[in-house]
PAMARTOR-672867 format. One line per field, with one value per residue (C-alpha): residue in one letter; x, y, z. Coordinates in steps of 0.1 Angstrom, whole numbers, plus 5000, padded with zeros to 4 digits. Layout:
! PAMARTOR-672867
aa	[A	...] .
px	[X	...] .
py	[Y	...] .
pz	[Z	...] .
END
This chain:
! PAMARTOR-672867
aa	[X	X	X	X	X	X	X	X	X	X	X	X	X	X	X	X	X	X	X	X	X	X	X	X	X	X	X	X	X	X	X	X	X	X	X	X	X	X	X	X	X	X	X	X	X	X	X	X	X	X	X	X	X	X	X	X	X	X	X	X	X	X	X	X	X	X	X	X	X	X	X	X	X	X	X	X	X	X	X	X	X	X	X	X	X	X	X	X	X	X	X	X	X	X	X	X	X	X	X	X	X	X	X	X	X	X	X	X	X	X	X	X	X	X	X	X	X	X	X	X	X	X	X	X	X	X	X	X	X	X	X	X	X	X	X	X	X	X	X	X	X	X	X	X	X	X	X	X	X	X	X	X	X	X	X	X	X	X	X	X	X	X	X	X	X	X	X	X	X	X	X	X	X	X	X	X	X	X	X	X	X	X	X	X	X	X	X	X	X	X	X	X	X	X	X	X	X	X	X	X	X	X	X	X	X	X	X	X	X	X	X	X	X	X	X	X	X	X	X	X	X	X	X	X	X	X	X	X	X	X	X	X	X	X	X	X	X	X	X	X	X	X	X	X	X	X	X	X	X	X	X	X	X	X	X	X	X	X	X	X	X	X	X	X	X	X	X	X	X	X	X	X	X	X	X	X	X	X	X	X	X	X	X	X	X	X	X	X	X	X	X	X	X	X	X	X	X	X	X	X	X	X	X	X	X	X	X	X	X	X	X	X	X	X	X	X	X	X	X	X	X	X	X	X	X	X	X	X	X	X	X	X	X	X	X	X	X	X	X	X	X	X	X	X	X	X	X	X	X	X	X	X	X	X	X	X	X	X	X	X	X	X	X	X	X	X	X	X	X	X	X	X	X	X	X	X	X	X	X	X	X	X	X	X	X	X	X	X	X	X	X	X	X	X	X	X	X	X	X	X	X	X	X	X	X	X	X	X	X	X	X	X	X	X	X	X	X	X	X	X	X	X	X	X	X	X	X	X	X	X	X	X	X	X	X	X	X	X	X	X	X	X	X	X	X	X	X	X	X	X	X	X	X	X	X	X	X	X	X	X	X	X	X	X	X	X	X	X	X	X	X	X	X	X	X	X	X	X	X	X	X	X	X	X	X	X	X	X	X	X	X	X	X	X	X	X	X	X	X	X	X	X	X	X	X	X	X	X	X	X	X	X	X	X	X	X	X	X	X	X	X	X	X	X	X	X	X	X	X	X	X	X	X	X	X	X	X	X	X	X	X	X	X	X	X	X	X	X	X	X	X	X	X	X	X	X	X	X	X	X	X	X	X	X	X	X	X	X	X	X	X	X	X	X	X	X	X	X	X	X	X	X	X	X	X	X	X	X	X	X	X	X	X	X	X	X	X	X	X	X	X	X	X	X	X	X	X	X	X	X	X	X	X	X	X	X	X	X	X	X	X	X	X	X	X	X	X	X	X	X	X	X	X	X	X	X	X	X	X	X	X	X	X	X] .
px	[5166	5157	5177	5191	5211	5219	5234	5252	5270	5276	5293	5315	5327	5340	5354	5372	5387	5397	5414	5434	5443	5457	5480	5490	5506	5517	5552	5552	5570	5592	5594	5628	5662	5672	5707	5726	5746	5781	5776	5763	5792	5814	5797	5795	5835	5840	5821	5794	5761	5748	5726	5707	5677	5682	5650	5663	5678	5663	5681	5669	5687	5700	5733	5752	5735	5703	5699	5672	5686	5670	5689	5690	5711	5722	5737	5741	5774	5791	5817	5793	5784	5823	5824	5788	5809	5845	5830	5810	5774	5745	5730	5692	5673	5638	5625	5607	5566	5546	5511	5485	5466	5432	5456	5472	5435	5419	5447	5447	5407	5404	5395	5372	5353	5353	5338	5308	5302	5298	5277	5252	5252	5238	5214	5197	5195	5179	5156	5139	5132	5128	5144	5157	5186	5207	5189	5155	5141	5110	5103	5071	5072	5045	5050	5037	5023	5013	4982	5004	5015	4979	4965	4933	4900	4864	4860	4890	4870	4834	4815	4814	4786	4779	4810	4816	4789	4796	4833	4824	4808	4846	4861	4828	4840	4875	4869	4840	4845	4820	4790	4788	4803	4769	4744	4766	4774	4812	4828	4835	4873	4878	4867	4870	4872	4863	4860	4878	4913	4913	4877	4896	4898	4932	4923	4898	4913	4937	4912	4896	4933	4928	4897	4900	4933	4950	4982	4978	4999	4998	5016	5015	5001	5033	5053	5049	5054	5095	5118	5125	5090	5080	5096	5055	5043	5068	5063	5024	5035	5053	5032	5001	5029	5033	4996	4992	5010	4997	4959	4935	4945	4937	4962	4959	4970	4970	4963	4956	4947	4988	4987	4950	4942	4925	4945	4956	4946	4980	4981	5006	5011	5004	5024	5038	5052	5018	4994	5016	5013	4977	4967	4988	4966	4938	4949	4963	4925	4902	4922	4925	4936	4915	4933	4909	4910	4930	4911	4919	4913	4924	4919	4910	4901	4896	4877	4866	4899	4898	4899	4870	4882	4894	4855	4836	4823	4849	4877	4866	4834	4818	4830	4824	4818	4837	4821	4824	4807	4775	4771	4766	4796	4815	4806	4818	4853	4856	4851	4878	4905	4895	4904	4942	4938	4932	4898	4883	4848	4833	4841	4809	4815	4782	4786	4822	4805	4782	4807	4822	4802	4826	4850	4865	4883	4917	4901	4886	4920	4941	4913	4919	4957	4955	4937	4960	4991	4970	4964	5001	5012	4991	5004	4969	4961	4933	4922	4895	4863	4884	4910	4889	4873	4904	4920	4883	4892	4926	4914	4888	4897	4933	4960	4958	4983	4991	5023	4999	4993	4963	4951	4920	4899	4910	4895	4864	4860	4867	4840	4813	4823	4817	4786	4772	4778	4764	4731	4724	4728	4709	4680	4674	4655	4668	4703	4730	4728	4759	4781	4810	4823	4858	4877	4907	4933	4931	4951	4947	4917	4918	4880	4861	4823	4815	4779	4774	4746	4721	4722	4738	4728	4724	4705	4702	4667	4668	4654	4690	4709	4697	4699	4740	4741	4725	4751	4781	4771	4763	4800	4805	4768	4782	4810	4798	4763	4789	4822	4806	4805	4839	4853	4843	4873	4886	4878	4847	4867	4862	4826	4816	4838	4818	4782	4787	4794	4764	4744	4760	4754	4718	4710	4731	4738	4708	4680	4665	4660	4627	4633	4658	4643	4655	4681	4721	4739	4777	4786	4799	4841	4865	4902	4924	4923	4918	4920	4891	4894	4888	4854	4835	4804	4781	4778	4752	4742	4749	4714	4713	4749	4731	4700	4719	4745	4711	4695	4724	4730	4688	4697	4727	4711	4678	4700	4721	4687	4679	4706	4710	4675	4680	4713	4694	4663	4692	4718	4715	4720	4753	4769	4758	4777	4806	4811	4811	4835	4862	4859	4863	4873	4856	4813	4798	4760	4749	4762	4751	4719	4716	4726	4699	4675	4690	4697	4734	4760	4772	4812	4824	4830	4869	4869	4886	4892	4925	4915	4903	4936	4932	4959	4963	4966	4955	4976	4978	4960	4947	4922	4905	4891	4860	4859	4822	4800	4796	4815	4800	4768	4768	4739	4710	4717	4755	4772	4776	4808	4800	4836	4830] .
py	[4846	4877	4912	4911	4878	4892	4925	4904	4879	4913	4929	4902	4895	4931	4926	4891	4912	4942	4920	4900	4933	4949	4919	4909	4950	4945	4933	4892	4887	4855	4833	4829	4846	4878	4879	4912	4907	4912	4885	4859	4865	4858	4826	4819	4824	4804	4774	4777	4779	4747	4762	4792	4804	4836	4857	4884	4906	4880	4852	4824	4791	4773	4767	4735	4737	4734	4769	4785	4825	4854	4880	4911	4921	4958	4954	4931	4911	4895	4880	4859	4830	4822	4826	4798	4779	4776	4764	4738	4756	4747	4782	4777	4807	4812	4827	4857	4850	4870	4883	4873	4884	4889	4900	4925	4938	4936	4958	4984	4984	4982	5019	5023	4991	5010	5039	5016	5000	5025	5047	5016	5013	5047	5041	5011	5036	5064	5037	5028	4991	4961	4973	4946	4964	4995	4996	4983	5019	5009	4976	4965	4964	4937	4902	4875	4850	4813	4790	4777	4809	4818	4798	4823	4812	4830	4809	4830	4863	4865	4900	4908	4888	4917	4924	4884	4882	4909	4893	4856	4858	4871	4836	4822	4837	4828	4794	4793	4823	4809	4808	4847	4850	4829	4857	4883	4890	4909	4902	4937	4946	4967	4962	4989	4983	5008	5011	5025	5008	4976	4963	4935	4950	4934	4897	4899	4905	4875	4857	4860	4849	4820	4805	4816	4797	4821	4839	4871	4903	4921	4956	4991	5022	5043	5015	5034	5069	5076	5104	5107	5118	5086	5056	5052	5050	5026	5004	5004	4992	4969	4956	4951	4935	4908	4900	4897	4865	4850	4858	4856	4870	4891	4929	4937	4969	4987	5023	5029	5069	5070	5073	5078	5114	5135	5154	5191	5190	5202	5228	5252	5230	5188	5164	5157	5120	5110	5120	5104	5072	5079	5083	5054	5032	5047	5036	5002	4997	5010	5026	5019	4984	4964	4939	4909	4882	4910	4921	4948	4952	4979	4990	5027	5042	5073	5073	5108	5122	5097	5107	5108	5092	5059	5051	5054	5020	5000	5011	5004	4989	4985	4997	4971	4988	4972	4985	4979	4946	4947	4925	4892	4895	4904	4869	4854	4874	4863	4829	4830	4845	4823	4792	4799	4800	4774	4790	4785	4768	4800	4823	4835	4850	4862	4885	4897	4911	4930	4944	4958	4976	5001	4975	4968	4933	4945	4954	4925	4902	4925	4918	4883	4887	4909	4884	4859	4878	4881	4844	4840	4863	4845	4813	4799	4771	4788	4823	4823	4851	4871	4879	4891	4919	4926	4928	4948	4972	4982	4985	5010	5026	5022	5007	5010	5038	5021	5039	5069	5079	5103	5117	5111	5143	5141	5100	5113	5139	5115	5091	5118	5131	5096	5088	5119	5107	5073	5079	5110	5079	5061	5079	5101	5083	5062	5064	5034	5018	5018	4992	5000	5027	5031	5054	5037	5058	5043	5060	5099	5098	5097	5082	5063	5056	5036	5027	4998	5002	4972	4966	4984	5023	5032	5066	5089	5100	5136	5126	5103	5135	5153	5127	5121	5160	5156	5129	5144	5172	5149	5152	5189	5190	5163	5180	5218	5202	5181	5210	5242	5261	5276	5242	5227	5215	5214	5176	5181	5200	5175	5165	5201	5205	5170	5184	5217	5197	5176	5204	5224	5198	5189	5231	5232	5202	5174	5198	5188	5219	5238	5275	5273	5247	5218	5235	5229	5258	5236	5214	5176	5182	5164	5167	5193	5190	5200	5239	5234	5237	5217	5225	5248	5267	5279	5321	5333	5367	5383	5372	5339	5336	5346	5326	5295	5305	5311	5279	5257	5277	5267	5232	5229	5248	5226	5199	5211	5216	5183	5164	5190	5180	5144	5147	5168	5146	5116	5125	5099	5072	5097	5096	5057	5052	5072	5054	5020	5034	5047	5007	4985	5014	4996	4989	4966	4971	4946	4964	4995	4982	4977	5016	5025	5002	5018	4981	4969	4971	4933	4929	4918	4885	4891	4911	4900	4923	4925	4949	4973	4992	4994	5003	5040	5044	5079	5109	5147	5159	5192	5175	5149	5130	5113	5082	5079	5076	5065	5082	5111	5100	5106	5117	5092	5064	5062	5033	5038	5037	5037	5018	5034] .
pz	[4865	4884	4877	4912	4906	4869	4883	4909	4882	4860	4889	4902	4870	4865	4903	4888	4856	4872	4899	4876	4848	4884	4892	4859	4857	4901	4906	4918	4951	4954	4985	4977	4994	4982	4968	4960	4927	4941	4966	4939	4917	4947	4952	4915	4917	4949	4935	4959	4932	4918	4892	4878	4855	4839	4830	4810	4846	4871	4882	4902	4914	4943	4961	4963	5002	4990	4997	4972	4966	4938	4923	4895	4875	4875	4840	4810	4823	4796	4819	4840	4814	4814	4849	4854	4829	4843	4881	4864	4870	4851	4834	4822	4800	4795	4768	4768	4769	4748	4755	4736	4706	4733	4764	4734	4728	4762	4776	4748	4749	4789	4794	4764	4777	4813	4793	4782	4811	4830	4801	4802	4839	4842	4812	4831	4861	4842	4827	4860	4872	4851	4824	4803	4791	4783	4745	4755	4761	4740	4750	4765	4804	4811	4828	4810	4832	4822	4829	4861	4876	4887	4910	4918	4910	4913	4943	4965	4947	4976	4982	4948	4933	4906	4896	4890	4867	4846	4842	4839	4797	4796	4804	4789	4752	4760	4762	4734	4714	4687	4712	4711	4676	4662	4669	4660	4690	4701	4731	4751	4739	4774	4809	4832	4869	4895	4929	4963	4978	4986	4976	4954	4913	4910	4929	4903	4877	4884	4890	4854	4844	4868	4852	4814	4810	4788	4783	4809	4801	4837	4841	4858	4843	4860	4837	4807	4814	4813	4810	4776	4752	4731	4753	4770	4734	4721	4750	4742	4708	4717	4744	4718	4695	4717	4727	4693	4689	4717	4709	4725	4753	4786	4791	4827	4833	4870	4880	4848	4861	4859	4818	4806	4826	4807	4780	4779	4817	4834	4852	4831	4798	4788	4794	4764	4771	4790	4761	4734	4753	4760	4724	4713	4733	4719	4687	4699	4713	4690	4660	4622	4624	4653	4677	4676	4708	4729	4759	4779	4818	4838	4873	4889	4920	4905	4870	4874	4863	4828	4791	4779	4745	4768	4781	4748	4734	4714	4741	4774	4766	4802	4839	4865	4902	4928	4955	4994	5001	5024	5057	5038	5011	5045	5058	5027	5027	5059	5052	5027	5047	5072	5054	5061	5096	5124	5136	5168	5175	5191	5164	5139	5105	5104	5142	5127	5094	5115	5130	5105	5080	5058	5061	5024	5017	5021	5057	5067	5058	5078	5104	5105	5102	5133	5147	5144	5154	5189	5192	5187	5210	5237	5228	5214	5190	5175	5168	5194	5190	5214	5195	5165	5189	5201	5165	5155	5186	5174	5136	5136	5175	5174	5198	5233	5248	5276	5283	5293	5328	5335	5366	5388	5375	5340	5338	5353	5331	5299	5319	5317	5285	5269	5289	5277	5235	5247	5267	5239	5214	5233	5235	5205	5179	5144	5156	5158	5187	5209	5208	5229	5256	5265	5284	5278	5251	5219	5185	5189	5212	5249	5251	5229	5223	5194	5178	5149	5127	5131	5091	5064	5055	5017	5027	5056	5070	5084	5114	5118	5108	5135	5160	5147	5155	5191	5204	5192	5214	5239	5253	5254	5273	5296	5310	5311	5331	5356	5357	5347	5316	5320	5327	5292	5278	5240	5241	5217	5192	5169	5177	5167	5138	5122	5136	5119	5085	5092	5093	5069	5043	5057	5043	5014	4992	5013	5005	5040	5052	5053	5048	5023	5005	4978	4961	4959	4974	4977	4951	4969	4985	4955	4956	4937	4896	4868	4883	4904	4939	4968	4974	4946	4963	4942	4938	4961	4973	5008	5016	5011	5024	5059	5058	5051	5080	5101	5093	5106	5134	5142	5133	5155	5185	5185	5187	5212	5235	5229	5238	5272	5282	5274	5303	5327	5326	5332	5355	5374	5347	5338	5372	5370	5335	5348	5381	5359	5336	5363	5377	5346	5325	5290	5291	5262	5254	5278	5308	5291	5289	5329	5330	5309	5331	5363	5373	5388	5362	5354	5353	5322	5317	5310	5346	5380	5411	5402	5369	5395	5393	5360	5341	5345	5305	5296	5293	5298	5263	5248	5226	5231	5197	5201	5178	5187	5155	5121	5095	5077	5057	5021	4994	4987	4970	4979	4994	5029	5048	5082	5095	5134] .
END
């Protein structure tokens, strides 16, 4: 029975009891006719009364004409009984009812019971959600899931083949422990799943439970920590006690960084409750007494903040990296999610996978869901490739802002700006191909130029990085060439910021400057934690800092001039692409091929002359944020997260 149902029943019982008590103390109302005592005595003496019932000072009865009455004796009347006997009136008496022993106890103890009930209510609130009772502070909140409750298997997990291989031996061990014990092998006590949000860490743990067919305890790291010191440690002890009884079993702790952060690292002092909880967890996993047959699986996207004692062998022996899927993995994930929706014949998962670099499993699930929603809005019976393209554009570029209205001059400037990005991106070496150009406002951008890599990148060359810097300045240079330097808008502010960031990292972190050499002048940026600032810069002299700034400016100026030269040499293409954008509002790779070959632009497949009126869906804005290139590159060997 869920907690909501229990609370509802509790409050209903309290309401019924309160109503009963109030009703017992409230005076009862009679439906009989009220009669004053004087008139009643006169009726008795006249012989109009047939029978009466005397209950204390209350007298009820009926007259000879059948009329019922009720009256109250204001004082004890000794002559009344004689009058009733003289007039031959049938008189009845009622024995006073004594309250039962239980009623007496309830009435006398009701205030105390009410106070106890209020106290229990507030203690449950302080204990937090999911409590099992007012006195269950130290009890574990881990939920035990049986074999029938978990339907997920390895067949439902795709795109993380290496991680599946790492954890598959856990299933083999749980099914046949003797296979490993014959050679003296021991299964790891703890498996730490590390990966970006949405990559499928929790899904993989659920699949392990579904394959192993053993008891599975699941809990969140935040469920251990409470406002009272020692409660979390008590819950850890109780959780492992329950797991011992169900061994062999799996204990899954989601978001373990909530309780496993490094001890003594808090700003202004430690956190006693969290540190006690962590200490107890360390002892339970590998302390004086071992816990055989209990495998702990934990998930986090912040392994850098975990306590070193938690990561040593004997506790979390193995770290399984659940990374972003490659193009083959994305195709497999899409096929898993496409089983749940009716798919048209023209849908190709491989094409969608190639066009979604950097997407996690959760992103791909959202993509399929958005495509299904588009199909439902269009009253389609199946989800076609058109809906998948719309869903991809919405996720990568944002929803169309059709309510915005821009003037023709503003639309023309936006078209020149995006055309400048596209032309430079097409003509510089090692740049990702241009996928789509649009002047329809999406999200925070008034125009969008999208690039899609031909294959997933795991590293970036110097030539590729400089080409990215050149294409970023293409929009600003196009505005300056057409309208003059005095008419350049603030639309390139985001482009300048990103280009400067790439150039600075090339010089200070990636060693791609010949003058500065392969030296680290600034560490990788990170979040504020453990007392560190967001960007930790190495100590350097003023001369070195000046040389770094000069080298960054030289790199930016070189690529700025290259971009300017490319656009001046291809002014006819710039004007033609602007005209195509003004006419069609969105052009794809095939139309861009026509423009770059100086051919007539073919119309889009779904375009008609009625569309030329367009949806003037743009508006006045001081800043145009272009979503027109991949995300910033990572260091050599890091996994590429290009999404746009």
